[in-house]
C-alpha angles and dihedrals in degrees: 000000000000127000091257096054090049090055091050091049092047095048091054092050094046093047092054097049095042092055091048093050093049092052089050093046102044102031105031103028088238128134106213088170128016122263088248092053093049093047092052093045086055090048092053091048089053093047091052092049091047087056096042107026092170089069094054093106101046093083108004116190105134091079092057128092127201114315139289108274113249102177132107092262119110113267116235133182116237118243087231127003118276100226128201124228133251113245132235124190103178140041088250090060089058093049090049088050092056090043089053091051092051090047092049093049093035090235123159126239086252092063108090118218113200113223123207112219117210131165113247104235115217096226142087124305114235132188114208113197115199120192114204088336100314124106108254108168144358119206132184118227094253108167094340089262105051124033139180121263106236097156095134093053094044089053088067093057108102091213093059112086113219088210135016129200092249119102098199114146095237125359124176115202117188132198148130127287112207141174113231119242093227091066098032094087092048092052093053090047090054090048091051093051090051091047093247131143113270123226117244093218143003091258094061088041089058093046093045093047098047088043098053108125088213106044123228107217096201096047091044092057089062092062117101133201136208118193117219114158148008117244097207128039101338085186087080091070107027143347097231137035090246090054092046093055090053090050089053090056089050089052093052100262124130117235129186112273093207089068116114142164120239132187095183114068090204090059090046093055090046089057089048091060091046093053091044090058093049100041090102088062094059124097090229136049122252125184099192146328129283118218117197132181100256097213113080092203089059089045091056093050092049093050125169143314116215094285110001138047119251091216098064138049135183114229102206126207121246121279137234141250139205138180126243144145127271103232096180145352113225133185116221122193121216130209091270093050097254113151112223123187118221129185115227105210136200097259113264134182111238111178096333096315123104109230122198107160138038131192116253090190101204148337093281095052090053086054095050099257133121131223091280096045094258122139119266126182084022088294094301114152123215119246139174111277093025119138106233139182110240120211116211103181099114124314117132089248110016120272128239108237100180148001124223099222092183089067096051120122110246089224096055119114135213119265116246123199111240122255092209126052110261093221105044104009097236119143114269123225140191109255108234092213099057104359093241115153101242143181107226094194087103098157101042106030104109095209093055095044092053091044090053092049090051089049091049092058095038125124096263092043124041094335097211109180117217097036106099122169093268094051092049089051090050094048089047092047090051087048093243092123128031103143135023096263090059088072088068095045094059099088093049089058087057092050091052093059100272106149105219097174094054090042096048094040125188117034096028126101138155093272096050092046091046088050092050094049091049090052093049090048091050092050094059088088110067139162117251095246095053091044089056091047091048092062089072096223111178112257090009103109132156097289094047089046091055092048093051092046091048092050097047100030094203141046092237092052091048098044094042091051092047094051094044088050092052094046092050092037088236119143096162097105091058094054089055091069114097108237098022110108137185096276092051093047091050091049095049094049092042091052096046091042091056107099093209093048092049092049090055092047092050089050089051094050089063086071113035135064112218113209123217116256116246117197108204116219118200091205129036114216142150089278098053109123092004127127113236137182122197125216133177129000129305134220104212098044145005122261092255094053093047091050089050091051093049094052091045085059094053099258123139112234112207132186102215131054121238136152089266092066113102101201139014105208104214124206129170120308092012102175132204096337092080091060091045091051090053091053093049097042095243113160112246119215123189126215102268095045090046090055089061091048090054093039089238112187109151 
C-alpha cells in the first residue's frame, strides 16, 4: 500500500472515531477516549490533510465543532458561532502559528506580536447573554451553532453574576464551567451512597451537573465559572485580551490568575513548562494552554477559518501510554471500499479511559515500515498475541507505538492482508489514484452498501433519529432498506398493512415506530449542502459540499450543470470553483455518469425537497454575490487575508479567468491575467478602488 492509500484509510478511521467521541463527550457526559487522545487524533487528521489537501473532503471533521445537542433542553441558535481551537503539540507548532499570523497579515519579523497566555480549563463551554445588564440566557456550546438553554441551572452557579453594571443592549460573555477537584471526590462518594452512577472525571461531572434537566441546587452551587471572551463585539469592553480580562473582574466575573501576556515566544514557552509542572497543585483540571493574539484589532483582521479562529491556538499537554496484548487483527471495509486494519486489544485503562482497539493504519505499518518504506519499530511487524505499547495522545483510535518482541510467542505468524474482500469475496486491488487497497464491488458489497446507508442518515447528512448502525444493519438484512429512497417508503408499507412490529420483533413498539416515521418525514426537507454530502460521493465531504452548494445555490442549477457537462464532456466549469480539485471533479463526474447511481438518485428525488443554499454575508458591499479573481501582490494585505475578506462579504473567489468573472482584482506585478481579462472583457479593479468597494477601513 502506498503513502496516499494509507492517508485515505487513516482519514476514514479518524473521522468515524472523532465523530463518535464528540457525541459521547458533548451529549452523554462520557469520555470514550481521553482529551489528549482526541486532540492528537485531530492533530493527525490535520497533518494528513496538510500533506494531501485534495483528500480534505473525503472525511471532513476539522470544520465541525462539538455535537448537535440531543437532550430535553430547548435548542437555541448562538448569536455568533462558538468556534473550537486549532491544537499544537510542540514548540515548533507554536513558532509555526506565529509565522502563519505574520504571513497572513504580511508583517515582518521586526513587528512584535503580543500573545495572551491562558490555561485551557477542562470543563464545559458556556455562553452567558446579558440584556441591558441582566442575565437573560445561558447556552452550552452544542455543535457551535446551536446550543442548549441551561439558564435556570446556570443561575445557581455562584460565579455567574445575575446582573452586571453594563447597560449594553446585548452582551455575550463566554467562559468555562468546571467542577473543582476539591469537591469532586465528595460528589462521587455521595453518588455511591445513593446508588447512583459516579463520574469518571471532573469535566464529566461539570457537564452532567449543568445539563441536568431537573436541577440539583446543592450540586450546581459547587460549579465554578471562569470568563475568558466576548462572543459579540469585544471592542465594546476593551481593545485587547488582557484588558478584557481585567474588565471581567470589574464586572464581577472570575478570571484565571495564571493568565499573562508575552511578547517573547521563548518566555511564553518557558511559562508553559512552569504551568505544566504545577498543574497538579491546581483545584481544576487543565489540559493545555491557550495562546491568543492580544490585540483585538489584529484579531479582527485575522478572522476565522471554517471552525476555528486564526488568532488563537491551544498548546496541549503531552499524552499517555500503556501496554496490552493484541487479541486479533481485523479488516474493516468503508463505504468507498477501502480495507482498513484494526488491532483488537485486551482492554486496558489509559488515563481513566478503557481502550480496546487501535489503528494499524495500513499494510506497511503492520509490516514495520513507514510511508516511505523506512523501518519503524526497528522493523518489527505486528502480530496477533503481541505485547504492544499503546499511545493515547490523539488518534481516533489509539496508535500502537512499539512491540515487545521478547514476549512474542515462537509459534505466532505474520499477518497478511487478504486478497479477497472479507465481506463479498471480490478480489481487492490497489487504487491507482490513492494507492488504497479497495474492493471495487461497490454495488454488491454488503459492507459498503450498509456503510453508505449509515452515512446517508448520519448527523451531517439527513440526520434521521432512531436509525443507528445496528438498526440499519437489521433493516438491510431483512430487506427493508437496500438504497436511500427505501427509507422514505417505510411508512407507506405500514399503511398498506405491513406489520413492522411483528416483523422486526423485540425492541420495537408502536411508539418507537411512530417516532421513527416522524423523524423520516421531518428529514424530507434538507439543505443543499447536506444533501450533496449525504450522497457519499468519494472525496466530496462536508466542506466540498458546502463549496458546491455555495457556488450553485440550488439543486436544479447544480444537477443541470453536471448533466450538461457530462453530455458535452466538459469539466471546465468545475475546475473554476475555488477549493474543488482534480480528485473531486473526477469523483463527481464518475458518480453522476454511473447509470445505477443516477437511477437511485432519481428515485430519491421523488421523496425529498432540497432547499436552496443561502450563504449569509455579514456585510453587504459591491462584491457580494460577485465572482472575483485575484492577481499580483497587494500593499494593504496578504493574498490570504484579501481572499478571506472577500469571502466574508459574500463573494466567490475563483482561480481561473472566464467571461463569467465579474472583477479581476489587480495588485502589483499582476502577470498574464490582465491581458486575458482585456480579451474577455472582464472589468479590472486596482487595490485602492477595491478598498472602497469592500469598505476597507482597517
